[in-house]
N, C-alpha and C positions, 0 to 999 in steps of 0.2 A: 375522425382519428386516422381512418384508413387512408383517406385522401392526403391528410397532414404528413402520414409517414411516405405514403408515395413521392409526394413532391419533395421532401427532404431529401430521401433517398436519390431521385433524380438530381436534384442539385447538388448533392455532394459527389455523384458521379461525374457530373460535367466539371465540377471544380478539379477534380484528381485528373481527368482528361486535359484540362486546360494547363495544369500545371505540369503534365508529361510534356505537352507540345512546348511549353515556353523552356523547362529544363533542356529538351533535347536540341533547341535552338541555340542554346549558351555554348560558346567554345569551352572546351575542356583542357584543362592543363595537363592531363594525360590520358590515354587511349588505352584499349583493351591488347592492342598490339605490342604493348611495353610490360605487358605483365607477365611474369614468368609462368610456363606452360601447365605446370602442376596447379598453378592458383587459378589460371585463365579457365581453366575447364571446370570450375566451380562459382564463377562468377556468371549470374545470368540478366540479361534485359530484356526478358520476357514481358510484354507490356501489361500481362495480369497479375504477375508477381510485383512488379514494379507499383502497380497500383496497390494491390494489398499492403505494400510497405509504405505508403505514403499516408496511411491514417491511423489511429490509435484507439482504444476505448473512448476517449473524449469526443472525437468525432467534431472537433473544433478545429484543429490545425491540419493541414494537409502539404506536406513537403515531398516531392518526388525525388528519389535518390538515384543515382548513376547506375547502379548496378547493387543487385543483391549478392551477396556471397554465402553459399553453403557447404561449411566445413564438415570434413568426416573426419577431423581429428581435432583435438586441441593443439598440435602444431602448426596446423593450418592457419589457425586465428594467430600464431606467433607471426608465421610467415608474411600473412597479409599485413599486419601491422608493420613488421619491419620493410617491407615493401613500400608502404605509404611513408613511413620514415624517410626512406632513400631518395626519394623524389625532391626536386627542388623546392618544388609546392605539394606538400603531401596532401594528400584527400581525407577529409574526415570520414571517422567511421562511428555509427552507432549500434550498439549491440542490442536484439530486439529478443526478447522471450514470447510471452504473449501479449505484449504491447498494451498494457492496462494502464498505460500513462494519459495522462487528462489532456496536456497542451504541449505534443508533438515531441517529447523527451526521448522516444524510440525511434525517432527519423533523423534524417539528413538531407538536405537539398544538395545535389549533386554529388555526393559521397556515396559511400557504399554501408549499407545497412547488412548488419551481422545477423545471420539467421541462427540463433543459437539452438532451437528446437530441433535443429537437422542433424545436429550430434546424438540426439537420442536413437537415433536408427543404427547408429556405430558402435555402440556401447556393448552390444553383445551381453546384454543382461546385468551389466557392473555400472548401471547408471546410479544404483542404490544399494550399497551394502552394509549390512549391519554387523558391530564388530564389540568386542570387549576387550577392556585394558589388559596389559600384560598380568596384571595381577588380579583381573576379574572383577575389580571393585567398582567399573562403571561402565557403562554402555555407549556406543556412538553410533551414528549413521555417516558413511563417507558419500555424499550424494553429489552428482553431476550439477552443475549451476544451472542446467538447462532443464532440470526433473521439476515437475509440478508437487507442490504440497500434499495434496490430495493423495498422490502415489507413493510420497514419503509416508504418511499416515498409514495407507493400506500394508507397504511394506514392514512399517514397525509393529502394528498392532498383531501381523502374523507371529511376531516373537514376544509377544505379552509387553510391548516396548512403545513409548511415544515422545516426542519431543515436548519439552514444556512451554514453549509461547507459540503464538498462533496469529494470524490474521483473521479477519471474520470470514474471506474468502478465499478457498485452498486451491482455486484452478490457476494460480500464480507462479511462477517460476522461483526457484530457490534464490538464484542468482540476483533476480528483479527485486526480491522483498528485501533482500541483505544488502542492495544497494541505495536503499532508503533507511529503513531501521525494522520495519515489521512489526506493527502494533496490533494489540486487540485486549479484551478484557483480563488477560491473564498478566499484561505488562507490570500491572502494580506488584506483582509478587515475583515474577520471574525475570523482570525485564521485557526488553523488546527482542526479537529475533536475533537482533546481532549482540546480544548480550549472553548468548547461549551456542555462539560458534567457539570451537576449539581451535580449528585450521582451517587454512583456505589455500588453495591453489588459484593464482591469478596470473593471467598475462598483462602486464604494464602497457604503457602507451609507448614504450620503448620496442615493446617486441619481447620482453623478457620473461620467462617462464618462474614464477617464483612460487615456492612452498613458504607459508608465513604462518605465525600463531603470536600471541602476547609474547612469547620469549624468543622467538627466531623471525627474523627479518620484520619485527614486530611494526617498524614505520610503515611498512607496505599494508600490513595487518588491519593497524587502526585506520589507515587512511581509507581502504577500500569499504570498510564496514560505514553503510551511510554515506559513503561518498560520492553517490549522485551516478557512479559511472564514469567519474572523472579521471581516476587513476590506475584503471585495470579493469579489466572482464573476469569475473569469477568463473572458474570452470570447475571448480571442486569445495564442498564445504564440508568440515566436519561438525557434525550436529550433537550437542548433548541430548542424550535420551534417560529416561526414567521409566519404571513400572507403570504400565496403563491402567487406568481404571476402565470400567466396564460400561457403567451406568452414570446419569446425572440428574440431580433434581436441579429443575429449571423454574426460576421463579421471578415473577414480574410483581411489586409492590408500587402501589401508585400513589401520585403527591400531588397536592394543589399547591404548595408551598415550596419554592426553591430552595429557601434556605435551608428547610429540613431535610430537603433531598440532598443537597450537595454535602450537608453534615453528616449525615445517615453514611452516603458514600465514601467520605473520608474517615470515619469511624470503621468502615469494612475494611480500607486498604491499611490500616492503621495495625492491623494484626493478620495474621496469615492462614487461619481456620476457611477463609473463602477461598474459592478457587477461581472466580471469574466475577468481575465487577464492572458493567457498563450501565450507560442510561442513555435515554432518547425523549424526545419532545414528543406528545401527541396534542397536535394542533385543531385547533377550531376550523378547520379548512376540509370539509367533506371532499371525496369520501373517505372516512376514517378506515383504516388498516386495524380490524380488530380479530384477525383471525386467529390469534394465539388464545384469544379467551373464549370459555363456554358461552353458547349461544344465548343462554337464558340470562346471563349476566352484561351481554353487551348494551341493551339499552340504558341501564345505570350508568355504565361506563361513559355513552354517549352523554349523558344528562350531566355528568361530571365534568367532561372538556366543555359542553356548551356554557356551564355556568362560569368556568374559570379563565376560559381563552386558551389556558395552555395547561395540560398534565403532564408531569414529570415521571417518567417510569423507570424506576430502579431495577436492572438487569441482574439476578444474583444469582451465581451456579455453586452447586455442592456436587464434588465427583464421590463415587463409592464403588465398590465392589462386594464380592460375597463376603470378605473378611469384615467389611464396615458396613453391610446391611442392616444388621441389627441395631444399628444406633444411629442410622441415619436420619431416623425423623427427629431425634433428639439433637442432632448437630445441626440441623437446619432451624429448630425451635430457639436453640441458643444464639444463632446466626441474627435471627429478626428481633430476639429479644431487644425491648427497649426502642427499636428503630420507631421513628413518627410517621408511618405513611397512614394515608386515611383508612380510618378502622374498617374491616371486612372487604377491603380490597386488596387482597394478596390472592394472586393465581399462580398455581404451581403446575409443571409438567414433569413425569417421569420417562426420561429417553435414553436410548445408548449413547454412548461417550461419541461414537461416530456421529450418529445423525444429529447430535448438537454442535459438533464442531463444522459440521458440512452443511447446516442449517440454511445457509443463503443460495446454495446450488438449487434447491427446491424453487426458492423465489425467482431465481434466473430461469428457470422452465418456464415460469407462467409469464414472467416477461416477454422471454421469446416467443411464446405463445401468439401474443399480443401485438409482436412487434416493436415494443418496449424496450428493447436490448441494446441494439444498434442503434442508438439515438444520442445526440450530443449530450455530455455529462459535465455542465459547468460545475462541477463541485469545489468547495472551499474547505480545506483542511488546517486547524491550527491548533498550537499548544498556547493555551491561555493560563499565565500565573494564578494560583489559587488566591493570592490577596485580591484579585480584581475580578473574580469570577461572578460576583453579587451583580457588580457594574454591568458587567457581559452581559447579564441576563436581561438587566433591566434596559440595557440601551439597544441589544442586539436581537435577543430572542422576543422581548416583549415592543420593543421600540420601532423595530424596522421588520423582521421576519413576519410577526402578527400581523401588524399593522398594514402590511403591503400585501397580505394573502396571495401569494404566487407560488408558495412552498409545494412542492412536487417531487416527493423523495423521503429521503430518511434525514433526520436530524439525531445525531449522537453527541454525549457529552457524559464525559468520565474521568475520574481522575488518576494519575500515577505518581509513583516513588520517583523522585531524582536520583536516590541512591543506588535504584537498579539499572542506572544507565552509565557506561564508561564514558568519561569526560574526552578521554585521548581519542575517540572514534570520531569520525567526521561529524556525526550527526547532531545536530544543535537543538537546546531545549532551553526555556526560560530558566533565569537562574532563581529559582525557590525551590523548597524541600518538595513541594507537592504542586502539580500543576494539570491543567485538564485539557485533553484532546476534544476537540469540537469539530465536527463533520458534518458538514450540511451538502448531502448526497442526491443533488437534483438531477433528473433526468427532464430533458425538454425533447417537447414531440416537434417543435417548429424553430426556424431561426429567429422568430419574433420573441419566443421564451427564452432562448439564447442569452438574446442581448438583454433581457430584464433580468435574468439572473446573474449576469455578469455585472451589470449597473448595480445589483443590489450588494454582489460580493465587493464592489469598489467601495461602496458607501460604507459597508462594514468594515473593511481595514480603514478607510478614513477614519471611521469613529473611533476606533482602537487608537490610531495615530493622535489624533486630536484630545483624546481623553486620557494619553500616557498610558495606556493598556501595552504593555512590552510583549507584544506576542511574538510567535515565532511560526511561520507558515510550513506545513509538511505536504509533501508530494506536489509543490509548488511550482509554478511555470510562468511565462509572461513577465520576468521581472527583467530590468535594464541590469548593465553591468554593475553601477553604483548601487541599484538596490540590493543586487546578491553581495556586495560588500558590507552594507547595513544588516543584510539578513544574518551574516555570519559573526559581525561585530567584532568581540577580541579573539574570536578564531579565525578570523580572513587571513592573516598572515601566515597560521600555520597551513590553511588551505590554500593558499596561493604557492608557498614554498614545497608543498606535497605536489602540486601541478608542475612545479617546475624540476622536481625529482624523477616523477615517476610518468611525466606525459609533456616532456618541454615543448613540442611542437603542435600542443593543442589540437590532438587529433582525435580524442576518445569524448564520445556524449556531447556533440554539438548542440543537440536539440535542448538542451537545458538552458543553454544562451548564458553560462556563467562568465567565461573567458571572450573577449571580442576577437 
């Protein structure tokens, strides 16, 4: 494994270096000598900086920019975009936060990568501000687009408050997740993160700084949320807050029957006393990750997985605090009452609210210690309509993934309520009241494994197309223009019109490859 990681790292370094040589050998339609002095001082062509900007979390696509821009204010971002617009041939600009994209969405070849994290050093402590409404009847956080969600959590908890909707991983920027949607096990109840935004500051693709909300400049507001960075750069978001719980009952229920598993998930999201509902697969592909479970129970869990090939884990959470502590056990009993999990296969932990929300960070540290974090991640994330989820289980989970026996990583599957999404926003979902998020979170220790996973992903997409399962991809990449048109379907015309209005010269987020 160590040798594979070394060879992989060496190969990726050579690719980045080759990309830089090729890029620098190509003629540029503009040069640094044309850039206004106040902007030029913030553009860098340092080879190390360019190399860092030429890759992302996916470690699959490598594109070397012409320069990296390090702004010290929001107006710098506006000036950069306006300068690009002023040129006969504008250069592309890709906003980059934590670069947790998978297929080069935060990159641009020959253009400028906008290093959003640089803003944090110039906020003077104003990157996260907790406020109440004039009447004091609700709270919100004004948050810089470059801020990390983990820092938002810490700042709000100090006031006894919390955002309502999260992603599973918190070391992501606010602007980054809001440009996609931001989903986790709370989305069935509170919607994705984009459904919990009250107001935005956005620098559009024309360089205009716009403050917008559902009532004010609403077209920009709805365009940017879930807009894949196509219409503007989010520089501030106003996030709804609520009183924070302090503790969490964190429960795993094991199933050997997918119909019962999905039926119970849908039951739980049909009312609102649960606070978090997700699900995952435990495949008969050793080594099994059984770290959640008591050591004495691990052999019988292994036996269950071996017997059925796939065990389905329903992950259920109930929040509580001092006021509700006396009835939390009763609340949990009511939640699981009537659920059809395998008898005696219910497991529970009691942890702090922050420990639960930040649970993936502990896994990250373990993977980093083994050299398995900065490796290629050929993920596949889908929204699957409820009406076809049983077919998906048979054809994909059993018919492809289990049979091919190459899964390395986590496979998530959980339902969401479409009425918690605002269809005015750019994010697109299946046209059913309930749909499932399916996330195949592969990690590949070699390029050979990358090819195998990518081939499997394409086989899954082909299966869905051939059998008429009208999926929507999430965090998608590597699509042709026509495939993007098909992806958005009836929403494509609106998406295209918004591009014409807010970024007519097609400057922003070229890595998505939506507009040729």
